[in-house]
C-alpha positions, 0 to 999 in steps of 0.5 A: 500500500502506497503512502497516499493510499494509507493517508486516504484510508485514514481520511475515511475515519477522519475526513476533516483531519487537516494534517491528513488532508494536507499530507494527501495534497503533498502526496499528489504533488510528489506523484505529479498529479498537480490538479489533485494536489492543488484542488486539495490545497484549495479546499484547505484554504477555504476551511472555516479556519484556513490552513495557512501552509496550504496557501504557501504550498499552492503558490510554490506549486503554481510557481513551479508550473509557471502559473505566476499570476495564480501563485501571486493571488494565493500569496496575497490571500495567504499573507492576509490570512496568516496575519489574521491568525497571528502567524508572522513567520508564515506571512514573512515567508509568503511575502518573500516568495511574492517579492521573488515572483515580482509584480509583473510578467513571468519572472524567469529567475525565480525557479 
């Protein structure tokens, strides 16, 4: 049984477990299934209390896929949410990535 299958089995018992859901998104990413990974990360950002690391990981993945405008959107929203939750470290990390991506065009030197 793969790690993804193990996580999916655990999610049957606790489908709202944030860490398992995040872990599943990361497994999909490592398998190259970016659509499934990004869908699960997006779900985590829409929880009643959004999971701040999901914003950062979605943005990183989108940047890797050269989808910079979408990455910037996740970062801006994630920075706001991190600040609301009092997570200055996460806000700073996302601000740094946002600066690396630049405000215009398809940044070539960030990857």
